[in-house]
N, C-alpha and C positions, 0 to 999 in steps of 0.2 A: 781317492777321499779329497776332496777339494783341501783339506788341511794339512794334506800331506805335500801338496806343489811345495814346490822350490824350498823342498825341508830334505834336499838330499844330502847336502854335510851335516845335519843334525843326525840325522841318521845312520850314516857311516860312522859317526862317531860313539853315539850309542852301542853300535852293533861292537866298534871296537873295544868298548868298556865290556860290554860282556863277554868278550873274548877274555879279557885280563882274568875277569871275574871265573871262567872255567880254568885258567891258569893258574888259580891258587894266590890272583895279587885282587885283594878288596879293594873296591872304587866307589869313589860317591860322585854323583852327577848334581847337579843343581839346573834346573831348567827354566829360563826366564823369558816371559814374554807377556806383552799386555793380554787383556780380558779376548778369547776368541781368536786368538792366533795358532791354536793347536796344539797346545801343551797335552791336553788329555787325549787327543788321537796320537802323538807320539809315544805316551805312556801306554796306551792300549796295543800299538803295534808293534813296541819291544817284548809287553808280555807275550805275545802270541809267539814270536821269534823264541822267547827265550822256553816257552813251553815245549817246543818242536826240539829244543838241544836240551828237555830235560830238565830244565829248572823249573823249581818250585816259585810260586810266586804270592805274594801277599800285597796286598793293595791296602791303602786307606785313603778317603777323598773327605777332607776336610770342609764344615759347613761354619758359617755364623753361629746357626742356631745350637753348636755343640760345642764352642768358644768356650764355654763357662764350665765344661764339664771334666773333671779331671780323667787324664789318663785314656778320653776319649779315642784318639787315634791309636795307643798302643793297642785299645782293645780290639778295633777292626784291623791291624794287622796280624794278631795274634790268633782269631779266630777261625783262619783258615790254616793254622800250623798244626800238624799231625800231633795229637797226646793222647795218652792213655786216658780211660775210665777212671773213675772212683779214685781212692786215696792217691794213687799214682801219678795223678795230673798234677804235677808241679809247677806247671804256669799256673794253671787255674785257680790253685792254692796263693800264689803268688799276685796274680790281679786280684785277689779277693783281699787280698792281706792290704792293697794300696788305697782301696775304698774309704774305710773305716779307719786310716791312719791319719784323714782328715787334711791332707795336702790338696791346697786348692792352687789356685794363682798366683796367691802374694806367699807361699810357704816355702820356704829354700829347700829343693830336694837335694841338695847337696849335702845337708845334713842328716841327720839320723837315719831311720831304717828306711828310708825310700830309697838311699843310696845303696845301701844291700842289697833292695827289691832289683832298681835295675843293673845290678850286676850279677844276679842270677838269671834275671831275663835274658840278659846280653851273652849268657853262656850255653844257656838253653837254645838260643838261637846259631849261634856258633858250633855247637854240638850237633844242631841240624844240616848247616852247611856241610860238616864233613862227610855226612849222609848225601845229600845232596844238595847244589849248588842252588843260591834262594838271592830274587830278585823283591827288592821291598823299593817299594814306589807309595810316594804321599803326594797327592796332588791337591791345589790350592793351600799349600802349606801358611800363608797367612792367618787363614783360620784357625791355624791347630792350638791345641790348650799348650798352655804354659810349662805342665809335667811332662808332657809328649814330648815336647821339642828336648829338655831336658837328657830327656831316656835313649831320644836320637843320637845326640854328642855322647853321652855314654856309649853306644853301639858304634858310631862312627872311630871313635878312639883307638878301638880293637877289632878293627877289619883288613887290619894290615896283610896278614897272609890265608885271610878268610876267602871261601869261594863265595862272597857276599857284594852284591852292587844293589848301594842303594840311592836312587833316582828321586830327588824332589823337586815338585813343579811350581813356581808361582809367579805373580807378577814382578817387575822388575823394583817397583817399589814398595818394601815391606812395611809395614806398621812398626813402632817404636820396639815393643816388646820381641820381636823378632829379630831388630838389630844386633842385639847382643849375640843370638845363636847365629847368625851369617858374620859376624865377626869372628867369634869362634870356629865357625864351620870355613871360614876361608883359610885358616891357618894350617889346615891338613895338608900335605901333600897328594892325598890321594883324591881330592876335588879336582873334578873338571866341571867348566861353567859354558852351556850351553844358550846361546839368545836366538831368539823367536822374534820376528817383525811381520809387519802385514806384506801382503804379497806385492810385488811390483805391477805397472799397467800392462808389461805383458805378461804375468802369470795370469793376470785377471785374464786378461782376453784369451787366453789359452783356457782357462776355467771355463769361459762363457762360449767359445767356440765347439767347446766338446760337448756342451749340451744343447748351444741353442741354433748353432749353427751360423745364423747372422744376428749376432748381439748389439744392441743398441750402444753407442758409445758412452753414454754416461754411468755406464756399470762402475766401472774403479771409482768416479767421483761419487758417487752414492755410498758403495761399500768402505769406499778407502783402501780395499785391499784385504779387510779382516775376514778371513776364510770362512768363517760364520755368518758375517752378514752377507758374506756374497753368495754360499751357499742358498739361502732364501729369499734372496734377490733373483737368482737366477731361475727359481722354480717359481715365485712371484710373475717374473717375465713372462716365461712358459706359457703361466696359466692365464694370466689376467692382462699382459702386456704393460704392467707397472708396477713399483711395490705398493703391498697389500698389510695391513695394520696385522692380519691374521698370519703372516712370514716374515717379512722384513724387522714387522711392529715387534714382533713375539722374540726372534732371534736377538732384537737389541734389548729388549725387557732380559732377555736369559744373561747377556751380559752384564749388563747393572745390576741383576741380584744377586752376581757369584762375586762382585766386587764390594770394595768398601763401603760401611753405610754413608759414609762421608761423600762417595762418589755418585752414589744413587741421590743424595739429597742436593749437592750441587746440579745433578742432572734435573732434577723437579724443579729445582728453582729458575733454572733456564728456561728450561717448559712452562713454567707461569709467567716470567718477565719478557720472555723473546728476545730477539736478535738483538735490540738495542741495550740488554741489559748491560752495566759495568761490572768487572770483578768485587766492588765493595758492595753493589747493589746485591750480587748474588751471596756475597760470601755471609753479608748478613739476612738475608730472606732462609738460607739453609744454616743458619745460626753456628756458622764457622769461624772458627780462627784465621787469621789472611795465612799464614802458612798452610792450614790443613786445605783451605778451599783452591789456594794453587797447586797444592798436592793432587788434590782431585780432578783439577783443571788439565792437569797435563796427565794423568792418567786418562782420563774421556778422550784425550788428543790422540795419545799413545795407541789407542786401540781404536782409532780410527771413529767412535762414536762422532766426535766433535770434528770439524774441520776450522782451526783456529779459533775455537771456542762457540762455535757454531754449528746446528744441528745440519746434516748431510742433507736433508730430504723431508717436506712438510709431515709425514709417516710418522718420522722417527719422532717429532714433538706431539705428536695425536697418541702414539703409541704411549710416550709417559706421562700424558695428561691422565688417560682413561686407565692407567694404571692404580690411581689415586682415586679414592671414595669420594663420593660427593661431598663428605662434611670433611675430607682432608684437602680438597681441592678450593672448595670455600674459604677455609681459613687459611690458606696460603694467599689465594687471589685478595682476603682480607688484608692479611698483613704484609702483601705487597704495596697496596692502595696506600695503606698508614706510612710503612717505609718510604713510597716515594712523594708523599705528601711531605713529610717532613723535611726532607731535603729540597723542595721545592722545586718539585719534576713540574710540566705542563699540565693541566687540566684534562685535558683528550687521554694522556697515559694514565691517569691517576683513575677517571672515569671508567675506563675501559676494565680495571680491576673490580671497581666495586659492583661493576654488572654483570662479571664473571663472578662473583662472590653473591649476587644479588642482595645485596646489605650495603645499607648510608645510615646507620644507626648512627655512626661518630658526627657530633655537629655540624662540623666543616663539609660533610659529604656531600648533604644538598646542592651548598654551592659551588661544589666542585663539578658536580653533573648539571647545572645551568648551565655554568659556562662551556662546559664540553659539549652541551647540546648547540652554543650559536656556533662554536667552530665547525661542527657538523653539519647546520645549517650552513654556512658560507661554503662548505666542499660539497656541498650538493648531495650530501647523505641522507633525507630526511628521517629514512628507517632508525638510524643509528640515534640521531638527534631525539626522537619519541623515545627509544629505548631510555635514553640519559632521563629523561624528563618523567616518564612513567614511575621510573624507581625515584627520584626526586620528591614526588606529587606524595608517594606514599608514605613515605619517613617523615611528613611536614606534619606538624600539628595544627600551626596558626591558619585560621579561613583565608585571612588577606594574601598570605605567601601561596599558600594553596589555590588559590584562584587564580592568582598570576602566573602559578606555574600550568596549571591547565588551562589558560586561556594560549599558551604557547606550546604546550601539546596537542591541542587539535589544530594549531595552525601547522605544524611539522606533520601529522596523521593527515591531515587535508593535503597536504603534497603529492601522497603516495593513494590515499583510500580513501576521498569525502565521505565517503558510508561510515568508515570507521571513527572518523571524527565527531560526527553529528552526535554520538552520545555524550558528548560534553556540551552540547548547547543548552539543555535544558537548566543544568546547575549553574551553567556559564550566566546563563541569563540572571537567574538567582541571584547572583553576586553582581553584579554588573546592576540591578535594581537598586541590591542595597549599599551601593555605592562604594562595594572592593575591588573595582577594576579600575585602571586610569584611562585616560582619553584612549591612547594608541592602543590598547588592546581592547576598548568598547566600540571602537571603530574598527575594529577587525572582526570581531562579534558580529556585528551589523552585516559586515559581507559574507561570513560563512550564513546566518541564517538566512538572507535573501537568496546565497545561490541554492537553498531545498525550498525559499517558496515560503519562509515562516514568516510572513510577512509582519504581523500583531506582534510577535516577541520581537521583531525587528524594531518597530514603532516605539516600544515599551522602552528598549534599551536607550534609543534615539531620544526619545523626549528626557530622558534622564541626564545624556551626555547634554542636550541642548539647554538643560538648566545648570548644568556646573560649566560649562564652556565661557573661556577668559576671553574677553571683548581681544583680545589680541593672538588669541589663539589660530592657526590656518585648520587645522584639522577638521575640525566640526565645519567651517566655511566650503571647505574642499568637498566632503561628503555630499553637501545639499547640492552643489553645484554636480556632481558626479548623479546623486539621486533623481537629479532634474530629467535626464535622460536616460539613465539605467533603470530607475524606478521610481518615474514619475509621479504613481501615488501617494509615495509615504516625502518627497521632496516639501518642505514649509512652504503652506501659501498654494501648493501645486504649479507655483511658476520657477523660474531660474532666476535666482539672486543675482542682480547685477555686478558685475567682474569690472573693476575701473583695469585700463589697459596696461599701467603697471602694477596691477595683481596677478595678471594673465603672463608675465614673462617674469615676475620675481619669485627667486628662489626660495624656495619654503623656509620657514619660519624655524630657528631651532626647535628639537623636538617631534615635527613633523616628518610626515612618512614620504620622501621623494617622490614615490611612483604612485601614491593618492593622489600627489599634488600635479603632476604630469595627468595624470587620467581626469581631473577634476577641468583641467587647462582643453583637452581633448573632448573632455562632455560638453563644455559650454561651447565649444565650435561647432561641433555636430547638431548641438540642440537648437543654435540661431541660425543654422544653415550658413555658415563662413568655415565650412572646411577648407578653406582656400588660403585662410588668414593663419591657420593652426596646423599647414602641412609641415613647416619646417622644424615646427617640434617633433609631430609624428615620424619624421624621419628621423630625428637623433633618437626616440627613445628605441626605434626599431635596431638601430645604428650599434646602442649602448646596450642593445639588452641581456649580453653575455655577462656583463657586468654588475646587473643586479641582481637581489639576492631569490631565491625563489619562494615567493609569497603572494598572496590572492591579490594584490595590488600592483603587481607586476605584470601577473597575467591578464589582469583590467585593462594597467596603459597599454598595453601591446595590442589587445584585443581592439583599443579604442583608436589605436596608432592605425592598425589596417584598416578599419572603416573610414577613418580622415581620407588618406591616400586615395582609397578608391571611391570616396565620395567627391574629392576634389580631381578627380581624373588623372592622377596619377597610377595608372596602371603600370606603367615601367618601374617607379618604386618598389610597388607590392609585388611584381614578378622577381625582382631583385634581390626583396627579402627571402621570398617563396627559395628561391637558388640557393642561399645560403643556408637557410633551414633545412633542407634538402642535402645540402653537403656535409652540414654539421651530425645530420642523423646519421649516418653512413658508419658513423663511430661512435654512437651516441647509443649505450645500451638502456637509458631509463625508460619506461614504461610510466610515468608518471602525470598529475593531473598538468601538469604544466606543458610538458612535449603532446599531452592529449588535445588540448586545447590550440594550442601551436599548430598540431594536424589541422584541426577544423579549419581554423583561420586561413592554412595553404588549403585547404580547400575552396573555402569562397574564393579564394584569391584565383585559383584554377577555373572555377565555374564562369569568372568573368574575364578571364581570358579567352573561353571557350575550347577548355581543354578537360572535355569531359569524362575523358577516363580517367584522368588524373586528379578532378575533384571527386568522382565516385572512389576510387583507390585511398586516396587522401582522408575523403568522411569517415570511410568504413574503417581505417584505422586508430582515426581517434575512436570510434566506439569500441573499438577493441583494446585500446589502451587502458581504457578506464570503462567501466561495466555502467550499464544505465541508471543502476542506482545512484553509482556516486557522482553522476552527471548533474544530479540532482533538476533545475528548472531547465538549467542550460543545455540539455539534450535535445533539445529543441535546434539550436544552431546545428549540430553535424547532422542530425535527421533532416532537416530542411533542407542542406548542401547537398545531400544524397538523394533524396527524394525528386529535386528539382534536375540534377543532372541527370539521371537514370530516368528521367519524363524525357527533357529533350534528346538525350540518346535514343529515346522510342525502347528502352528497355520497362514495360510498365510493371512487370511482373515482379521484377527489384524493388518500384517505387514503394508500391503495393503489399509487398512485404512487412517493408521500413515502417508504414503508414500502420501496421497492423500493431508493431510495439507499444504497448502500455505506456503512456506518460504521465506523470504528474498533474493534477488539474488545475496548479499554481501556475504551472506554465505558459498556460495561455492568457494571464494576465504580465507577462512580463515580455520585454525585447526580444526574449527567446523564442518564445510562443509565437510571435507577431513572423519571425523568420520561418517557422513551422506552418503556421496557417497561409502565408505565401505561397510556399512549396506544393502545399497539398491543394489548394486553388489550381495549381497548374496541371496538377496530375487530373484533378476533376477536367477541368478542360481538356486536355488532350486526350483523354479516354470517352468524350461524348457526355461527360454529366454537366452540361454548361450551368443548372442550376445550383447545382454545389458549388461549382467553382466561386459562382458571382455570390453566394453564400460567404465564402471563407474572404473574398475578396473585401467585399463591403464590411465583414467584421474586422478587417487587418484597419480600414478604414475609421472606425470607432473607436477603436484603440486610441489610434494616433491623433485623432481629434481630441479625443477624452483626454491624452495626456499633454497636450498643448505641443504637441509636436509637430503639426500638419507641416510648417514653415521647412523643419529641416528634411519632411518625407524621408523616413528611414528606407521605406518600400514604395514604391510607383504603382500604388495599389486603385487607382483611378484608370490608368491605361489597359491593368490586364483587367478589372471592373469593366471598362468599355469593351474590351474584347469579349466577355462574356455577354455582353446586350447584344453585342452583333453577330454571335451563335444565336442567341435568342431571336434576332429578328426585331430588334427595338433600336433603331436606328439612333432614335431623337435623343434617348437616354446615352447611349455611346458618343454622342456627338456633344451632349451638354458635358460629360466627364473628360472627354478629351480637350474640349474649349478650358475647361478649368485647369486642367494638369499643365496646357501649354502658358497661360500665365504663372508658373513657377518657374525658378531656375533651373531644376532639374528633369531628365526623364523627356526631354522635348523627342530627342529623335524615336524612340517608341511613339509618343503621342502621332507625331505628323506622320508614321505609318500606318496608325490606324485612321488618322482623320483621312488620310487616301482613300482606305478602303471603304470608309463611311460616305465618301464624297462622290459626283460627277466623273464619269474617266476623264472628263476635260481637264478637272483639276488635280488630276492624279501625280503625273509626271514633274511637274515644280515640286510638289510637297515631297513626294518620294527621293527626289536628287535629295534634298536638303537633308533627309533623312538620312541617305546614303553617308554624306560627308560627315555628319553628325556622328554615323557608326564608326566611320573610319577613325575620324579622330578620335573617340573614346576607346579605342581597342578593344570593342566588345564584337567577337567576331560573332555571335549567335545572333545578334542584333544584325550585325554587314550580312550574313549569310539572308535573313528571313526579307531586308528591304531590298536587297538586289532581287531574290526572287520574284517578289510582288513587281520591282520595276520590268523585269523581264516578261513579265504576265503583261503588263500594261502596252509594252512596244510589240508585242505577239500581233497585235491587229492592224499594225502598221508597218514597223520597221523591222520587220523580220531579222536582219542581218544584228542591227542592234539587240535585239530580244536574243539571240543566240549567243550573241559575246557575254550578258550581261548573265544570261543562265550558266555558262561555262565559269565564270567566277563565281555565283551564289553555290554550285556545285563543288569546285575545289575546296570552298571555305566551308560548307559542310559536310564533306568528305574527311577534311583535316580533322574537324572538331568532333566527329563522330557523331553526326547527328542524322542517324540511318531515316526517320520518319521524312526529313526535310528531302534528305538526298533521295529519298524512291520517288516523291514528289517529283521533284525535277529530273529525274531520270525519264519516266514518263511523258512530261513537258518537252524535252529534248525530242524523243522522238518524232511525237507532234509537229515541232520544227523543222523536221529533217536538219539537223544539224552537221551531220556528216560534210556536208557540200561546201561549208565554211572551213574546213579545218586546215584549208592550206593557204588559205588568202591571205594571213599576215605571214606566212614563211621565210618569206625573200626577206624581209625586214625586219626580221627578229633576226635574221643571219647576220646580218650587220651590223649589230650590238657587238661591242665589246664585251670580255668576260667581266668587267668590273659593271657595265652599261646593266649586262644582261643577270647579274646577282642580286645589284639594287630593284631593278624593277622586277623581279621575279617574286622578292619577297614584298614589294609595293601591292603586286596584283593581288596577294594571296590577305592583304588588308594591313600589316603592319604600317605603322605611322613611321613620319619619317625619322624620330628617335628611337625608335626600337632598331629601325634599319641599322641605324648610326650605330646601337649598342651591340650590336648583332656579328656585325661584320666589323667592328672595329675601326672606324672611320669616324669624322667629325660628320655633324649635321650639317655642313657646309658642301660637304663632298655631297652627300646625298643628296642635296637640292641640285648640284651641278648635275651629278649624274642623269636626275630626271628631265630636266631640261633640254640634254642631248636626246634622250631615250621619245623623248615628246615630239622632238621635232623630226629623227629619223623614223618613228613610226605614222607619224601624221595625223597623233592624235593633241587633245588639247588639255587634258586632263586625267588624272591616273584611274578613274575609273572607265576610261576611255580605252585601257590598255588590254590588251588580248587575253584570254585567257592562258592562252598556250603558252605563255611565259614561266610557269609554274615551274615547268621543267628546267627553267634556270637554277632551281633550289639544288638540283645534281651537282650542279658547277659549285655553287655556296658552300653545298658540305666539304 
């Protein structure tokens, strides 16, 4: 038995006492030890050995429930005593006399008839001991009734030469009524005190090794060496590999229920308050005096239930909590909340108990819950914030307070599940129109309404806010600017309010949302086609993103920042942010609205970089992190990116599968719908449905012109519509759209490529040459591969060597980006050009390059810009330019587009 491990000395001493008893030397033993340390097992083992020696055993086990029952222990002891039947049963008559005598816990048993009865019963036991030796054992002595204790003292005084061994087992810290008993007992010469303690680490290891073979190293730390806990723990590890509530947990509860009521109360208070509780909080929640609380904690530590006042394993705390009824648990948490609030504890700690109690009826409770929600939001714990706000809202009665809490609740739920937050929108619109929401709350409501395409309700709230806006308030003006780009139909006058330069760079006014202000600045730059003017602010938004709270305006500002750097041609900035986000997500388990939206933004960046597999993966991740219903009208953003990436990769079945998903009709009236239509048009174009593609591209144009955003050009719809017209054989329409696109500041490279396709052969080379330069400068590898392929085809009729060189460049870029349709097309062209003979042309010249020159040239031939090469190789921009100059001279070329495609092998050295 585990309980008998490391108990050899105690067993030896008990056997010695038993031998004394058999030799007519009466003895008394007091076996002391914490709960669960094997006292009961030692008593049982002693009784078994005594019976083998012909000793009669009389046993009593005390219980707290029988503590008030006079002579309950005596009755247990004497029930196994041999007695005659009928009138000759002297012991039975004596016991019967004790009950009506009225002797209770407060009766002095040394007076009156009870003393005579004690004497008669003692004589009866001593007479029995003359016939056969007696072993009298009493377990859990601290629960014995007081009259029985007096009887035991009376008996002990008379065992001197009798064949009687009395063994009493108890904890080392007795209750006050038993102190007098022990004080009297300790004066008896017959007494022998035996102490038990927990197992040593070596003893624990020996037990575990015998049952498990290769035990885990933390068994002693969890069990503390308590044999009862260790036995359950070993079985748990054998069955489940770790502590279980039905094993270790139940054993721990057994220890607690065998102990004092104060010990159980202290354990429950600790389970409720948690490990941060101090002794004062514990004693007040357990309703104990300081002395009683300390005694209880000492007993729990001694029994190894606690380790320095803390539970040794979470299962222990869970078991104690589960032992409480729901009503008991709720009441204790309510009391804990009041106790902590009264002593000024932090709001999150108090709120935790209010949540567990599911009760916020105290007048101060909603304010505490509200403050705790703010802390939770700052710590990125939106679910906890929502729980706090739900409970606060349920216990508020004033409509204004309820509305303010509800709008914050909607914001908290939006962070993890916008579809859940949508249930609050209708009542919040009512509150906003009735004037019960402040400006900031009203603006947040507008953003949430537009997320779900509820434009009419958003306009009602906007009109109320516009009517109440103060001239100096920046929030309403910021929203108007943002609306002009994000939701133009709702913007006042359908035009962007003119912002002074000072307003663009000024800090937000007090009370304004700084992220809304940042979103307005970026939206203004995008609307006016001046992304380059605000790219610095966009970089700052992306750089400071981890410092900002998780709310809709933070996400919107980040998205607009990504659009800004992409529109400004700073793909290097966007790529660096994408890399940082990917690194952060490796240790981020969040699957919320913000991470989903950022995954969609990362997918767009990957698409622009030509990383089609990455774009599909990250767009798919965005759709997985947030359900389509929760995406609202914004679902068009990740869907559009995924469809466009799949189309360019040649995975048309994947694109079609995602286009078959149901999307809200309101999406087609938002900028996210524009993204979706643009991608769908490319899918149609790639699968031979030029008319359908043209319809989608022209629909994009209608939306953009109708919104007054044609200057900024969110998508280059003219170029793509021109390509559809070319597929349909209408070159005039195509040229008209291309000329219109070329008159605008962006999208010039693809327009030149298509203009070359619509022009006579003699004009194509200069147009495509310029298009190559623009594609390389922009970092758009998809466009770079396409224009290189077109330029190769043009040269195929004349300079076949040049054609083969360009084709290999295009093929390498297409393969690197995963553009399977283009790569397959180029492979067939390569066979027609007979490319094999040119493979060795430049090998000697390439061999003359240094390793550094080779690395730089290999990245250049793959389309990396000088800035990207510098960042990738950790060298300066000037060093890149110097290396390329020497490479051009050694290889006999004049420009980077003349570099031989065979240089791509230099990537192996660069790696």
